[in-house]
Residue frames as qw, qx, qy, qz and C-alpha x, y, z in Angstrom:
[[0.785, -0.255, 0.536, -0.176, -25.80, -0.95, -33.94],
 [0.008, -0.420, 0.827, 0.375, -23.72, -3.53, -35.74],
 [0.823, 0.155, -0.158, -0.524, -25.72, -5.76, -38.09],
 [0.721, -0.283, 0.630, -0.053, -25.42, -9.44, -37.21],
 [0.010, -0.350, 0.810, 0.471, -23.64, -11.66, -39.75],
 [0.261, 0.295, 0.919, -0.007, -26.65, -13.96, -39.88],
 [0.320, 0.753, 0.362, -0.447, -29.01, -11.05, -40.70],
 [0.111, 0.676, -0.443, -0.578, -26.64, -9.94, -43.46],
 [0.155, -0.108, 0.939, 0.288, -26.56, -13.47, -44.93],
 [0.316, 0.524, 0.771, -0.178, -30.37, -13.63, -45.02],
 [0.257, 0.803, 0.074, -0.533, -30.67, -10.25, -46.71],
 [0.035, 0.548, -0.654, -0.520, -28.10, -11.08, -49.34],
 [0.227, 0.106, 0.956, 0.153, -29.70, -14.49, -50.13],
 [0.327, 0.654, 0.613, -0.298, -33.12, -12.93, -50.54],
 [0.198, 0.774, -0.175, -0.575, -31.80, -10.19, -52.82],
 [0.076, 0.395, -0.816, -0.416, -30.40, -12.99, -54.96],
 [0.766, 0.053, -0.202, -0.608, -33.76, -14.79, -54.96],
 [0.647, 0.108, -0.751, 0.081, -32.50, -17.79, -53.02],
 [0.724, -0.632, -0.021, -0.276, -32.89, -19.27, -49.54],
 [0.003, 0.583, -0.761, 0.284, -30.21, -20.14, -46.96],
 [0.884, -0.145, -0.400, -0.191, -30.09, -23.75, -45.78],
 [0.002, -0.555, 0.660, -0.506, -28.98, -24.46, -42.25],
 [0.822, -0.263, -0.461, -0.204, -29.93, -27.94, -41.08],
 [0.464, -0.675, 0.477, -0.319, -29.24, -28.61, -37.42],
 [0.965, 0.133, -0.226, 0.024, -26.87, -31.47, -37.93],
 [0.144, -0.760, 0.607, -0.182, -23.83, -32.80, -36.21],
 [0.726, -0.234, 0.623, -0.172, -24.43, -36.36, -35.21],
 [0.887, 0.438, 0.140, -0.037, -24.54, -37.75, -38.85],
 [0.281, 0.826, -0.484, 0.069, -20.89, -36.55, -39.16],
 [0.534, -0.464, 0.694, -0.135, -19.93, -39.44, -36.90],
 [0.884, 0.270, 0.377, -0.058, -20.92, -41.81, -39.69],
 [0.583, 0.785, -0.164, 0.129, -18.32, -40.11, -41.89],
 [0.030, 0.748, -0.598, 0.286, -15.52, -40.29, -39.29],
 [0.718, -0.005, -0.695, 0.043, -16.32, -43.60, -37.67],
 [0.043, 0.251, -0.598, 0.760, -16.55, -42.05, -34.21],
 [0.332, -0.538, -0.775, 0.003, -19.24, -42.26, -31.52],
 [0.200, -0.851, -0.221, -0.432, -21.23, -39.66, -29.60],
 [0.696, -0.688, -0.051, 0.197, -19.47, -40.10, -26.27],
 [0.697, -0.074, 0.171, 0.693, -16.04, -39.67, -27.91],
 [0.263, 0.552, 0.282, 0.739, -17.01, -36.61, -29.90],
 [0.317, -0.851, -0.200, -0.368, -18.69, -34.87, -26.99],
 [0.665, -0.719, 0.090, 0.180, -15.64, -35.33, -24.79],
 [0.625, -0.178, 0.380, 0.658, -12.86, -34.93, -27.39],
 [0.285, 0.801, 0.099, -0.517, -13.04, -31.61, -29.25],
 [0.031, -0.462, 0.689, 0.557, -10.72, -32.81, -31.97],
 [0.158, 0.212, 0.945, 0.192, -13.10, -35.63, -32.85],
 [0.230, 0.717, 0.519, -0.404, -16.08, -33.32, -32.53],
 [0.126, 0.723, -0.239, -0.635, -14.45, -30.88, -34.97],
 [0.106, -0.226, 0.858, 0.448, -13.47, -33.64, -37.39],
 [0.233, 0.442, 0.866, -0.003, -17.11, -34.86, -37.61],
 [0.217, 0.822, 0.303, -0.430, -18.48, -31.31, -38.16],
 [0.004, -0.631, 0.485, 0.605, -15.78, -30.52, -40.72],
 [0.234, 0.052, 0.919, 0.312, -16.63, -33.69, -42.63],
 [0.267, 0.681, 0.662, -0.164, -20.23, -32.51, -42.92],
 [0.108, 0.839, -0.037, -0.531, -19.20, -29.04, -44.12],
 [0.132, -0.441, 0.703, 0.543, -16.73, -30.43, -46.66],
 [0.217, 0.181, 0.924, 0.257, -19.31, -32.82, -48.05],
 [0.116, 0.700, 0.704, -0.027, -22.60, -30.83, -47.93],
 [0.235, 0.186, 0.102, 0.948, -21.47, -27.19, -47.92],
 [0.165, -0.768, -0.619, 0.013, -24.30, -25.87, -45.73],
 [0.087, 0.793, 0.020, 0.603, -24.66, -22.16, -44.93],
 [0.351, -0.679, 0.421, -0.488, -24.10, -22.81, -41.24],
 [0.687, 0.007, -0.716, 0.121, -22.84, -25.52, -38.91],
 [0.536, -0.647, 0.246, -0.483, -23.67, -26.12, -35.22],
 [0.008, -0.360, 0.906, -0.222, -22.07, -28.57, -32.80],
 [0.423, -0.258, -0.860, -0.125, -23.87, -31.73, -31.72],
 [0.444, -0.589, -0.064, -0.672, -26.80, -30.66, -29.56],
 [0.553, -0.096, -0.717, 0.413, -26.13, -31.35, -25.88],
 [0.392, -0.739, -0.162, -0.524, -28.37, -30.13, -23.06],
 [0.825, -0.476, -0.252, 0.172, -26.18, -31.55, -20.28],
 [0.576, 0.433, -0.233, 0.653, -23.11, -29.31, -20.64],
 [0.110, -0.600, 0.241, -0.755, -23.96, -26.53, -18.16],
 [0.800, -0.476, -0.005, -0.366, -25.82, -28.78, -15.70],
 [0.929, 0.010, -0.223, 0.295, -22.86, -31.18, -15.68],
 [0.402, 0.470, -0.282, 0.733, -20.51, -28.23, -15.07],
 [0.374, -0.571, 0.191, -0.706, -22.60, -27.31, -12.07],
 [0.122, -0.309, 0.871, -0.362, -22.09, -30.75, -10.56],
 [0.793, 0.048, 0.183, -0.579, -25.38, -32.49, -11.49],
 [0.619, -0.122, 0.774, 0.060, -25.34, -36.23, -11.89],
 [0.544, 0.607, -0.271, -0.511, -24.82, -36.95, -15.61],
 [0.815, -0.003, 0.572, 0.087, -24.71, -40.23, -17.51],
 [0.207, 0.674, -0.486, -0.517, -22.50, -40.52, -20.66],
 [0.879, 0.210, 0.425, -0.057, -23.66, -43.35, -22.94],
 [0.499, -0.230, 0.565, 0.616, -21.49, -44.39, -25.80],
 [0.192, 0.304, 0.704, 0.613, -24.05, -44.00, -28.63],
 [0.102, -0.815, -0.522, -0.229, -26.33, -41.35, -27.18],
 [0.081, 0.686, -0.164, 0.704, -26.10, -37.79, -25.86],
 [0.245, 0.016, -0.719, 0.650, -25.24, -37.35, -22.20],
 [0.447, -0.607, -0.518, -0.404, -28.29, -37.27, -19.90],
 [0.077, -0.348, 0.517, -0.779, -28.78, -35.35, -16.63],
 [0.436, -0.325, -0.839, 0.007, -30.48, -37.67, -14.20],
 [0.406, -0.723, -0.135, -0.542, -33.08, -36.24, -11.84],
 [0.561, -0.023, -0.613, 0.555, -31.54, -35.90, -8.37],
 [0.344, -0.769, -0.456, 0.287, -32.33, -34.21, -5.08],
 [0.302, 0.507, 0.041, 0.807, -32.02, -30.42, -5.18],
 [0.415, -0.736, -0.443, 0.299, -31.91, -28.08, -2.19],
 [0.022, -0.998, 0.029, -0.046, -31.00, -24.52, -1.26],
 [0.603, -0.601, 0.428, 0.304, -27.61, -25.85, -0.23],
 [0.677, 0.243, 0.523, 0.457, -27.04, -27.07, -3.83],
 [0.267, 0.903, 0.246, 0.230, -28.02, -23.58, -5.01],
 [0.330, -0.909, 0.221, 0.128, -25.46, -21.96, -2.67],
 [0.690, -0.283, 0.530, 0.403, -22.76, -24.34, -3.87],
 [0.599, 0.524, 0.481, 0.368, -23.56, -23.70, -7.53],
 [0.064, 0.996, 0.065, 0.016, -23.21, -19.94, -7.06],
 [0.371, -0.786, 0.435, 0.236, -19.56, -20.41, -6.21],
 [0.756, 0.058, 0.547, 0.354, -18.72, -22.69, -9.23],
 [0.170, 0.687, -0.339, -0.620, -16.88, -21.07, -12.07],
 [0.860, 0.283, 0.417, -0.079, -18.08, -23.17, -14.95],
 [0.485, 0.811, -0.310, -0.102, -15.48, -21.65, -17.34],
 [0.112, -0.602, 0.789, -0.048, -12.98, -24.12, -15.70],
 [0.834, 0.070, 0.490, -0.243, -15.09, -27.15, -16.47],
 [0.294, -0.337, 0.754, 0.481, -13.16, -29.42, -18.83],
 [0.382, 0.420, 0.802, 0.186, -16.19, -30.66, -20.77],
 [0.188, 0.908, 0.277, -0.254, -17.52, -27.15, -21.24],
 [0.136, -0.730, 0.441, 0.505, -14.09, -26.06, -22.42],
 [0.449, 0.027, 0.809, 0.377, -14.20, -28.86, -24.96],
 [0.359, 0.739, 0.567, 0.058, -17.17, -27.22, -26.61],
 [0.025, -0.930, 0.099, 0.352, -15.39, -23.87, -26.56],
 [0.326, -0.467, 0.671, 0.475, -12.38, -25.44, -28.22],
 [0.479, 0.378, 0.757, 0.233, -14.68, -27.03, -30.83],
 [0.246, 0.925, 0.271, -0.106, -15.99, -23.56, -31.75],
 [0.199, -0.795, 0.389, 0.421, -12.42, -22.28, -31.88],
 [0.442, -0.132, 0.777, 0.428, -11.47, -24.99, -34.33],
 [0.406, 0.667, 0.618, 0.091, -14.56, -24.28, -36.41],
 [0.066, 0.956, 0.052, -0.282, -13.73, -20.57, -36.54],
 [0.131, -0.723, 0.550, 0.397, -10.19, -21.21, -37.85],
 [0.367, -0.145, 0.883, 0.255, -10.76, -24.45, -39.83],
 [0.418, 0.561, 0.713, 0.047, -13.84, -23.75, -41.91],
 [0.271, 0.415, 0.351, 0.795, -14.50, -21.31, -44.80],
 [0.009, 0.151, 0.296, -0.943, -15.56, -17.80, -43.81],
 [0.412, -0.108, -0.433, -0.795, -18.78, -18.26, -45.86],
 [0.588, -0.326, -0.739, -0.053, -20.05, -20.88, -43.32],
 [0.389, -0.673, 0.149, -0.611, -21.70, -19.39, -40.23],
 [0.449, 0.074, -0.815, 0.358, -20.39, -20.97, -36.98],
 [0.559, -0.576, -0.104, -0.587, -23.14, -21.42, -34.42],
 [0.224, 0.163, -0.833, 0.479, -23.03, -22.54, -30.80],
 [0.558, -0.526, -0.558, -0.316, -25.63, -23.91, -28.45],
 [0.020, 0.223, -0.660, 0.717, -26.32, -22.97, -24.84],
 [0.223, -0.477, -0.847, 0.073, -29.03, -24.40, -22.59],
 [0.171, -0.661, -0.239, -0.690, -31.82, -21.88, -21.88],
 [0.109, -0.393, 0.517, -0.752, -32.24, -20.32, -18.43],
 [0.741, -0.193, 0.208, -0.609, -35.47, -22.07, -17.62],
 [0.917, 0.170, -0.345, -0.105, -34.43, -25.40, -19.10],
 [0.441, 0.368, -0.645, 0.504, -31.20, -25.35, -17.05],
 [0.386, -0.326, 0.446, -0.739, -33.28, -24.52, -13.98],
 [0.896, -0.032, -0.049, -0.440, -35.51, -27.54, -14.77],
 [0.785, 0.276, -0.530, 0.160, -32.41, -29.77, -15.07],
 [0.144, 0.361, -0.638, 0.665, -31.22, -28.59, -11.67],
 [0.468, -0.153, 0.420, -0.762, -34.55, -28.71, -9.86],
 [0.281, 0.231, 0.931, -0.001, -36.39, -31.33, -11.80],
 [0.045, -0.239, -0.538, -0.807, -38.87, -30.64, -14.61],
 [0.372, -0.624, -0.666, -0.169, -42.02, -31.20, -12.54],
 [0.452, -0.562, -0.351, 0.598, -40.59, -29.14, -9.63],
 [0.197, -0.092, 0.194, 0.957, -39.76, -26.22, -11.92],
 [0.201, -0.425, -0.583, -0.663, -43.28, -26.12, -13.38],
 [0.457, -0.668, -0.582, 0.076, -44.82, -26.25, -9.95],
 [0.419, -0.413, -0.173, 0.790, -42.49, -23.50, -8.70],
 [0.109, 0.211, 0.372, 0.897, -43.58, -21.30, -11.59],
 [0.397, -0.565, -0.491, -0.532, -47.03, -21.28, -10.04],
 [0.690, -0.627, -0.361, 0.026, -46.55, -21.97, -6.33],
 [0.609, -0.647, 0.046, 0.457, -43.09, -20.55, -5.60],
 [0.574, 0.768, 0.085, 0.272, -42.07, -18.04, -8.25],
 [0.193, -0.918, 0.343, -0.056, -39.51, -16.32, -5.98],
 [0.717, -0.360, 0.569, 0.180, -37.54, -19.57, -5.69],
 [0.757, 0.435, 0.395, 0.284, -37.72, -20.21, -9.46],
 [0.274, 0.943, -0.068, 0.178, -36.53, -16.64, -10.16],
 [0.421, -0.770, 0.474, 0.068, -33.59, -17.21, -7.83],
 [0.767, -0.052, 0.586, 0.255, -32.65, -20.41, -9.68],
 [0.591, 0.706, 0.312, 0.234, -33.16, -18.71, -13.10],
 [0.021, -0.978, 0.208, -0.019, -30.96, -15.83, -12.01],
 [0.575, -0.535, 0.591, 0.181, -28.26, -18.28, -11.15],
 [0.749, 0.247, 0.552, 0.271, -28.58, -20.27, -14.40],
 [0.400, 0.901, 0.126, 0.112, -28.51, -17.05, -16.40],
 [0.232, -0.883, 0.396, 0.097, -25.33, -15.92, -14.74],
 [0.646, -0.278, 0.668, 0.244, -23.64, -19.26, -15.51],
 [0.661, 0.561, 0.465, 0.181, -24.96, -19.29, -19.11],
 [0.219, 0.973, -0.076, 0.004, -23.56, -15.77, -19.67],
 [0.442, -0.653, 0.572, 0.227, -20.13, -16.98, -18.54],
 [0.674, 0.132, 0.676, 0.269, -20.38, -19.72, -21.25],
 [0.476, 0.824, 0.302, 0.051, -21.65, -17.27, -23.87],
 [0.047, -0.934, 0.305, 0.182, -18.65, -14.96, -23.37],
 [0.525, -0.375, 0.712, 0.277, -16.31, -17.92, -23.88],
 [0.638, 0.409, 0.626, 0.187, -18.11, -19.05, -27.04],
 [0.313, 0.943, 0.096, -0.052, -18.07, -15.55, -28.53],
 [0.211, -0.809, 0.504, 0.219, -14.37, -15.16, -27.82],
 [0.601, -0.135, 0.749, 0.244, -13.76, -18.53, -29.47],
 [0.027, 0.188, -0.589, -0.786, -15.44, -17.27, -32.65],
 [0.216, 0.491, 0.842, -0.067, -19.12, -18.21, -32.44],
 [0.016, -0.080, -0.311, -0.947, -21.20, -16.11, -34.86],
 [0.588, -0.371, -0.306, -0.650, -24.61, -17.19, -33.56],
 [0.100, -0.120, 0.840, -0.519, -25.72, -18.26, -30.08],
 [0.562, -0.255, -0.589, -0.522, -28.69, -20.64, -30.18],
 [0.314, -0.253, 0.622, -0.672, -30.58, -20.78, -26.83],
 [0.435, -0.129, -0.855, -0.253, -32.20, -24.19, -26.35],
 [0.341, -0.139, 0.471, -0.802, -35.39, -23.99, -24.26],
 [0.416, -0.138, -0.824, -0.359, -37.25, -27.28, -24.70],
 [0.226, -0.347, -0.807, 0.421, -38.59, -27.35, -21.12],
 [0.096, 0.266, 0.193, -0.940, -40.06, -23.84, -21.40],
 [0.312, -0.122, -0.632, -0.699, -42.66, -25.06, -23.93],
 [0.345, -0.410, -0.835, 0.122, -44.61, -26.41, -20.97],
 [0.120, -0.374, -0.383, 0.836, -45.18, -22.88, -19.70],
 [0.242, 0.831, 0.500, -0.019, -47.98, -20.47, -20.50],
 [0.430, 0.705, 0.081, 0.557, -47.10, -17.18, -22.29],
 [0.248, -0.899, 0.124, -0.339, -46.85, -15.10, -19.13],
 [0.811, -0.506, 0.269, 0.119, -44.77, -17.68, -17.32],
 [0.812, 0.308, 0.175, 0.464, -42.58, -18.10, -20.37],
 [0.229, 0.828, -0.036, 0.510, -41.91, -14.41, -20.45],
 [0.526, -0.802, 0.196, -0.204, -41.11, -14.35, -16.71],
 [0.763, -0.468, 0.438, 0.078, -38.84, -17.37, -16.48],
 [0.765, 0.161, 0.423, 0.458, -37.32, -17.54, -19.94],
 [0.402, 0.772, 0.268, 0.413, -37.85, -14.51, -22.13],
 [0.219, -0.967, 0.079, -0.107, -36.74, -11.92, -19.58],
 [0.673, -0.544, 0.422, 0.272, -33.59, -13.87, -18.81],
 [0.725, 0.311, 0.423, 0.447, -32.80, -14.50, -22.49],
 [0.170, 0.971, 0.088, 0.145, -32.79, -10.73, -22.88],
 [0.460, -0.787, 0.360, 0.199, -29.49, -10.76, -20.93],
 [0.720, -0.016, 0.560, 0.409, -27.96, -13.06, -23.51],
 [0.449, 0.761, 0.354, 0.305, -29.15, -10.72, -26.27],
 [0.142, -0.985, 0.070, 0.065, -27.51, -7.81, -24.51],
 [0.618, -0.477, 0.484, 0.395, -24.10, -9.49, -24.60],
 [0.549, 0.250, 0.631, 0.488, -24.50, -10.01, -28.38],
 [0.211, 0.874, 0.361, -0.247, -26.07, -6.58, -28.98],
 [0.124, 0.920, -0.251, -0.273, -22.95, -4.70, -30.18],
 [0.370, -0.378, 0.789, 0.313, -21.22, -7.60, -31.91],
 [0.452, 0.255, -0.597, -0.611, -21.74, -9.53, -35.14],
 [0.041, -0.030, -0.987, 0.150, -23.10, -12.47, -33.02],
 [0.520, -0.252, -0.337, -0.743, -26.73, -13.26, -33.59],
 [0.310, -0.090, 0.799, -0.508, -29.11, -14.86, -31.09],
 [0.513, -0.075, -0.676, -0.523, -31.54, -17.68, -31.89],
 [0.542, -0.173, 0.572, -0.591, -34.33, -18.99, -29.67],
 [0.469, 0.095, -0.816, -0.323, -34.97, -22.68, -30.21],
 [0.590, -0.160, 0.538, -0.581, -37.80, -24.65, -28.57],
 [0.153, 0.009, -0.960, -0.233, -38.78, -28.27, -28.97],
 [0.080, 0.461, 0.840, -0.277, -42.44, -29.12, -29.09],
 [0.094, 0.716, 0.539, 0.434, -45.52, -27.06, -29.92],
 [0.301, -0.364, -0.252, 0.845, -44.67, -23.44, -29.07],
 [0.098, 0.542, 0.517, 0.655, -47.35, -21.78, -31.17],
 [0.382, -0.833, -0.399, -0.028, -48.70, -20.21, -27.94],
 [0.580, -0.622, 0.026, 0.526, -45.29, -18.62, -27.36],
 [0.607, 0.451, 0.270, 0.596, -44.34, -17.12, -30.72],
 [0.004, 0.906, 0.082, 0.415, -44.97, -13.48, -29.68],
 [0.604, -0.778, 0.166, 0.038, -43.10, -13.90, -26.37],
 [0.826, -0.039, 0.264, 0.496, -40.10, -15.49, -28.13],
 [0.451, 0.626, 0.221, 0.597, -39.95, -12.57, -30.51],
 [0.245, -0.926, -0.035, -0.284, -40.24, -9.96, -27.69],
 [0.815, -0.474, 0.030, 0.331, -37.07, -11.34, -25.98],
 [0.006, -0.896, 0.309, 0.320, -34.82, -9.44, -28.37],
 [0.666, -0.137, 0.646, 0.347, -33.42, -12.42, -30.33],
 [0.156, 0.455, -0.490, -0.727, -32.61, -12.17, -34.04],
 [0.502, 0.105, -0.733, -0.448, -34.20, -15.51, -34.94],
 [0.712, -0.167, 0.513, -0.450, -36.61, -18.14, -33.72],
 [0.275, 0.272, -0.889, -0.245, -36.04, -21.78, -34.59],
 [0.706, -0.077, 0.261, -0.654, -39.18, -23.92, -34.51],
 [0.439, -0.125, 0.889, -0.034, -39.97, -27.62, -34.31],
 [0.059, 0.046, 0.868, 0.490, -41.76, -29.87, -36.81],
 [0.491, -0.121, -0.264, -0.821, -45.27, -29.63, -38.26],
 [0.581, -0.162, -0.792, -0.091, -46.01, -33.08, -36.86],
 [0.347, -0.360, -0.663, 0.557, -46.14, -31.66, -33.31],
 [0.001, -0.826, -0.532, 0.185, -48.28, -28.60, -34.31],
 [0.228, -0.538, 0.144, 0.799, -45.95, -25.91, -35.71],
 [0.499, 0.751, 0.411, 0.138, -47.45, -23.90, -38.56],
 [0.543, -0.159, 0.125, 0.815, -44.52, -21.98, -40.02],
 [0.088, 0.519, 0.415, 0.742, -46.66, -19.66, -42.16],
 [0.422, -0.806, -0.359, -0.210, -48.74, -18.66, -39.12],
 [0.684, -0.498, -0.111, 0.520, -45.65, -18.29, -36.97],
 [0.412, 0.073, 0.218, 0.881, -44.11, -15.93, -39.51],
 [0.097, -0.676, -0.439, -0.584, -47.36, -14.01, -39.86],
 [0.533, -0.802, -0.264, -0.040, -47.41, -13.39, -36.11],
 [0.686, -0.348, 0.009, 0.638, -43.70, -12.40, -35.96],
 [0.022, 0.853, -0.108, -0.510, -42.09, -8.95, -36.72],
 [0.733, 0.676, -0.063, -0.047, -40.95, -8.52, -40.27],
 [0.217, 0.759, -0.595, 0.152, -37.27, -8.34, -39.21],
 [0.666, -0.389, 0.597, -0.220, -37.50, -11.59, -37.17],
 [0.355, 0.379, -0.805, -0.288, -35.72, -14.49, -38.89],
 [0.862, -0.086, 0.249, -0.433, -37.79, -17.68, -38.91],
 [0.177, 0.450, -0.864, -0.138, -35.92, -21.03, -39.04],
 [0.608, 0.016, 0.724, -0.327, -37.37, -24.49, -39.56],
 [0.549, -0.321, 0.593, -0.493, -38.99, -26.85, -39.69],
 [0.738, 0.222, -0.576, -0.272, -38.55, -30.09, -41.68],
 [0.851, -0.449, 0.150, -0.226, -39.04, -32.99, -39.28],
 [0.021, 0.636, -0.771, 0.024, -35.74, -34.69, -38.22],
 [0.392, -0.090, 0.897, -0.185, -37.61, -37.94, -37.58],
 [0.697, 0.492, 0.273, -0.445, -39.88, -37.94, -40.63],
 [0.841, 0.538, 0.051, 0.026, -38.89, -38.44, -44.29],
 [0.183, 0.830, -0.510, 0.131, -35.39, -37.15, -43.65],
 [0.392, -0.451, 0.776, -0.200, -34.78, -40.16, -41.39],
 [0.573, 0.063, 0.811, -0.104, -36.98, -42.86, -42.85],
 [0.642, 0.662, 0.239, -0.304, -38.11, -41.74, -46.31],
 [0.736, 0.315, 0.337, 0.496, -36.63, -41.65, -49.81],
 [0.295, -0.199, 0.129, 0.926, -34.79, -38.72, -51.30],
 [0.071, -0.400, -0.569, -0.715, -37.87, -38.00, -53.38],
 [0.402, -0.712, -0.575, 0.022, -39.93, -37.68, -50.21],
 [0.453, -0.505, -0.132, 0.723, -37.43, -35.27, -48.75],
 [0.200, 0.075, 0.367, 0.905, -37.41, -33.24, -51.93],
 [0.206, -0.604, -0.630, -0.443, -41.22, -33.00, -51.84],
 [0.463, -0.701, -0.432, 0.328, -41.21, -31.85, -48.17],
 [0.399, -0.358, 0.046, 0.843, -38.63, -29.18, -48.84],
 [0.062, 0.255, 0.497, 0.827, -40.31, -27.82, -51.95],
 [0.302, -0.693, -0.618, -0.217, -43.71, -27.70, -50.19],
 [0.455, -0.684, -0.291, 0.490, -42.27, -25.68, -47.23],
 [0.321, -0.169, 0.241, 0.900, -40.32, -23.36, -49.51],
 [0.052, -0.457, -0.595, -0.659, -43.48, -22.64, -51.50],
 [0.379, -0.747, -0.546, 0.036, -45.51, -21.97, -48.33],
 [0.481, -0.639, -0.124, 0.587, -42.86, -19.58, -47.01],
 [0.482, 0.432, 0.335, 0.684, -42.45, -17.57, -50.25],
 [0.041, -0.896, -0.238, -0.372, -43.98, -14.36, -48.89],
 [0.578, -0.807, 0.042, 0.113, -41.46, -14.14, -46.06],
 [0.465, 0.773, -0.374, 0.213, -38.06, -12.62, -46.80],
 [0.177, -0.659, 0.637, -0.360, -36.56, -13.67, -43.43],
 [0.954, -0.105, 0.140, -0.244, -37.08, -17.42, -43.75],
 [0.049, 0.566, -0.821, -0.049, -34.21, -20.00, -43.42],
 [0.898, -0.004, -0.346, -0.270, -34.83, -23.62, -44.35],
 [0.045, -0.478, 0.798, -0.364, -33.72, -25.73, -41.43],
 [0.488, -0.166, -0.857, -0.019, -34.69, -28.84, -39.45],
 [0.542, -0.691, -0.235, -0.417, -37.09, -28.86, -36.55],
 [0.631, -0.708, 0.317, -0.019, -34.33, -30.11, -34.28],
 [0.124, -0.627, 0.740, 0.210, -30.99, -31.89, -34.44],
 [0.786, 0.274, -0.440, -0.337, -30.72, -34.76, -36.90],
 [0.884, -0.349, 0.309, -0.045, -30.27, -38.26, -35.51],
 [0.288, -0.567, 0.692, 0.341, -26.94, -39.94, -36.26],
 [0.500, 0.125, 0.835, 0.192, -28.60, -42.55, -38.46],
 [0.438, 0.749, 0.141, -0.477, -30.08, -39.97, -40.86],
 [0.796, 0.297, 0.378, 0.369, -29.16, -41.18, -44.42],
 [0.301, -0.456, 0.227, 0.806, -26.49, -38.97, -45.95],
 [0.161, 0.294, 0.679, 0.654, -28.36, -39.13, -49.34],
 [0.130, -0.787, -0.598, -0.070, -31.38, -37.61, -47.67],
 [0.326, -0.732, -0.082, 0.593, -29.34, -34.80, -46.14],
 [0.297, -0.161, 0.493, 0.802, -27.77, -34.12, -49.53],
 [0.047, 0.542, 0.685, 0.485, -31.22, -33.93, -51.18],
 [0.265, -0.816, -0.423, 0.291, -32.41, -31.59, -48.43],
 [0.298, -0.621, 0.144, 0.710, -29.55, -29.16, -49.10],
 [0.237, -0.013, 0.630, 0.739, -29.46, -29.47, -52.90],
 [0.062, 0.673, 0.710, 0.199, -33.21, -28.95, -53.20],
 [0.185, -0.870, -0.222, 0.399, -32.83, -25.60, -51.44],
 [0.345, -0.427, 0.402, 0.733, -29.84, -24.68, -53.57],
 [0.202, 0.254, 0.730, 0.602, -31.84, -25.25, -56.81],
 [0.003, -0.759, -0.647, 0.075, -34.90, -23.37, -55.54],
 [0.240, 0.082, 0.075, 0.964, -35.35, -19.77, -56.71],
 [0.121, 0.616, 0.522, -0.578, -37.77, -17.17, -55.55],
 [0.308, 0.503, 0.567, 0.575, -39.75, -15.54, -58.35]]
């Protein structure tokens, strides 16, 4: 089996007694280009320009686009609002079996907004140094189902009507796989599956309605250099084992403020599982001083010393207003840190 580029990067860094640093950032790049979120998420040239500005200035080990959970749902015809200074939002709307039938016949690869994200990855793959890993996001199978059905309705279906939820998750997985193929062809080196809604599920339900479907995404990436990352927002400590069992190469975890214990998560994960996280994007990175950020980073690096497969990252995507000095301190602190 071909070793994933991300896995190779982690091993090389650890052999050199250093850590990789991969903050989930994208939106702060707009402060460097003078653009806005609506423009960047609908104009792949502007999106690329903001991401390239971040890479040129900070030199992270990886770059991901601006996180957007509306792409696939919008491509399937769901009502979506596009604010100027905020990410697009899928509004709860009526959902019926007729909507499901219609969605089955939609080829989302022809959706212009989805294609914009594919083109952004293509520009990243040809316009950035080969040393920077180019990641891409897709909405997770259960989260996309929850966006189609409604979050409350999806949770209820997981208990009261599992056959219906499986039917919706099968549909969402098929559509996500279409998107994944396009992203890999465009040059994505890591596919990060965003499953914030699934954190509401118990371990068995998570395995049924997320983990088993994420396995299909892992299969596509199995014989390529493309790694798979499972990202959840919120407290997923009850789901760590199930996330690892899905076949992904890495799990990306949220902040300590909402209950994530990185050391414990690593202890409960297989030795080969990459653990990413988990400096809060809304804590000192957003509101503190550089010295506060430096302290947070050093503390987490010290805690995670025993684990070879740890990548210093953020618990989620950084807000646009995150001070650039704080981001620089975040990255430079990791660069100076050496494992003993």
